N, C-alpha and C positions, 0 to 999 in steps of 0.2 A: 252616192257616198254612204259607206257603211256607218253603223252607229259607233263602232270602235274608232273609226277615223274621225267622226264628229266629236267624240269625247276628247281625243287627242288635240283636235283643233281648238276646242273650248279651253283646254289647258294652255295652249299656245298663246291665247289672247288675254289670259288672266292678268298679265303684267304690262299690257300695253296701256299707255296713258290715254285717257279719254280726251279726244281733241276738243278745243274750244268750239262753241257753236253760238250762232246768233239766236237768242230766244225769239220764239214766235208769239205774237200777242194772243193771250187767252190760254196758252198751254200750261200744264202743271210744272212746277219746279220742285226740286228735291228739298226736303227739310230733314231735321234730326229724326223724324218719325218714319221717313221713307225707307222701305226695304229694297225696292227695285223700281226703276223708272226707265222705260224704253220709249223713245220718240219715233223709231222706225225711219230715221234718215237714210236715204239711199246710200249704199256702199257695201263693201264685203263683210263688214261687221256691224251689227246693231249694238250700239254701246249702251251700257247701263249707266245712267246719269245719277244714280244714287251713290256712285263711287265705291261699290262693294265688289267690283270686278265680276259681275255676272253678265259679261258681254257675250253676244251670240254670233258665231261665225255663220255666214249665210251663203258663201260662195256657191253659185250654181243652183241654189235650192230655194230662192225667193226672188220675187220681182217687186218693184215699187212703182207708185204712181202718185199723183197729186192727192193730198189728204186734207184733213180738217186743220191740222197744224203742220204745215210744210208737206213732207211726203208721208205716205202710208204704205203698209205692207199689203200687197194683193195676195189674198189667200185663195188657193185652188185645191183640187183633190189631192195634189202631191205635197202640200205644205205640211211639214213636220219639223219644227225647230225646237231643239232640246235645250232647256236651261238647267245646267247640272250643278252649279255651285250654290248650295243652299244650307250648309252647316247641318245642324240637328233638326231643322224645320223644313217642311214643304213650303211652297209659295202660294199655291191656290188655296190649299187648306193647310195651315201651318200653325202659327201662334194662336192661342185661345182668343185673343182680340186682334182682329186685323180687318182691313178693307181692301178689296180688289176692284179697280175702277178702270174702264176702258171704253173705247168708242168703236162701233161697227157700222158699216154701210153695206147692207145685203145687196146682192145682184142676182136677178133672175129668179125663176121658180124653183121650188124644192119638192122632191118626191118623198123625202124622209128627213128625220132629224139630222142636222149637220153639226159636227163638233167644232167649237171655236178654241177653247182651252181645255186641257186635260191634265190630270195628275194621276198616274197609274203605274202599275208594275211593268217594267220594260220586258220582262221575260214571260209574262202570262197574257195570252190573247184575251182582249176585251175585258180585262180587269181594271176598271176605272175607280180609283178612290174618290175622285171628285172631277167634275167637268161642267162646262157651260156650253149649252147647245142652243140652236135655233130650230124651231119646228116648222113644218110646211106652211102653217098659217102666220109665221112671223113671231110667235110668242117665244120668249126666252125661258129656258129651264136650267136650273142649277141642280146637278145630280151629286149625291154624296153617299158614302157608306157610314152608317151610324149604328153602333151596337151589333155589328156583324151583318146588317141588312141594308139593302139599297133603299134610298129615299130620294125625294126631290121636292123642289118648290118651283112654281111656274107663274110667269106673269100673266095678267089678264089682258094687258095691252100688247100690241105687236110692234116689231121693228120694221117699218115699211121699206120695201125695196127702193133703192136710189136715194135714201135719206140717211143722215147720220143719227144714230141712237147711242146715248150714253148708258152703259150697263154697270151697275154697282152691286157687288156682293159684300155684305157685312157679316162677319163672324163675331158674335158676342157670347163667348163660351166661358164656362167655369166661373160664372158670376154667382156670388152668394146672395140669395133673396130670402130673408128670414131663415128658416131651417132647411131650405132647399138650395142645391147647386144647379143652376139653370144653364143649358146650352141653347142659344137662340141664334138663328140665321135669318137674315133679311135680304130681299132682292128688290132693287130699285131700277126703274127705267126713266131716264131724263129727270132725275131728282125726285121722282114720285115713288113711294113705297108700293110695290105690287104684290108682295107675298112675304109671309113670315112663318117660321116653323120652330117649334121647341122639340128637342130630340135628345137621344143618347149621345155620348161622346163620339166624335168623328175619327176615322182613320186618317192619320196625318203624314204618312210616309210617301216616298217616291218623288221622282223629278217632275217638273212642270214641262209640258209640251204645248207649243203653239201649233194648233192643228191636231193631228192624231198622235197617239203613242205608237211605238214601233210595230206592235203586233195587233193593234186594234183594227177592227173592220168597219168601224163607224164611218160614214161619209163625212168629209171635212167641209167646213163652212166655205162658201164661195162668195167673196166680197172683200171689202177693205177693213183693215184693223189699224187703229191709230191710238197712240198714247196709252200704253199699259202701265198703270201706276199701282204699286202694292204698298200699303201703309200699315205700319205696326200698331194700329189702334182702331177701335171700332168707332167710325165716324157716326155722329148723330144724324137724325133725319133733318134737323135744322141746318147742319153743316153741308149735307149733300144737296139739299134744296137751294141753299144760298149760292152754290156754284152755278146754278142755272139762271140766276138773275143777272 
């Protein structure tokens, strides 16, 4: 399927009502702060349960299997699902204060970094404004552009193959601290803070892709993805840790 076709498919599902679903114990639910929430229930469309019409048509481009909460998306080298409806903000890197939370279950060995989520230019090869990847040793890296330069933060712990790991990226940007304006980004695994960086303002444009962007040559994550939740607020360490108890 071409990306023009996918864009038109996305427009086609914008006004489809989200079907009722039976909640799964332990899964996230949408609140007034939710920007996007995808449970990856099996079907031709992955519905956005935030009710903002960011549904993702997946016909022929994705498979599903048993997940942590119902079904999960099985990601392979071919996975590239485009989320196009975002208004003035991006989704992975968008609002100055926001949280991106999801679960992965890696499968098999990796010879190189594999891209899980990416936000980047559709027309420029390998131009990633932001992305989450998993390294060969299982560590998670959040990549971003800040002040015109590439930067990253990396976990010390690993996401083991065959096990579910919760990944949380928190943006706490444009915060006034005394006479300074601070941009701070944090990375958590399973509710534990793994890395933190203070940096220049991030580039915030472009669509979000699950998998690779159309012209990126990065290998794509091979494993399962479940419950992608984007929240329009910087969750605190206490809030993130509480969800693990």
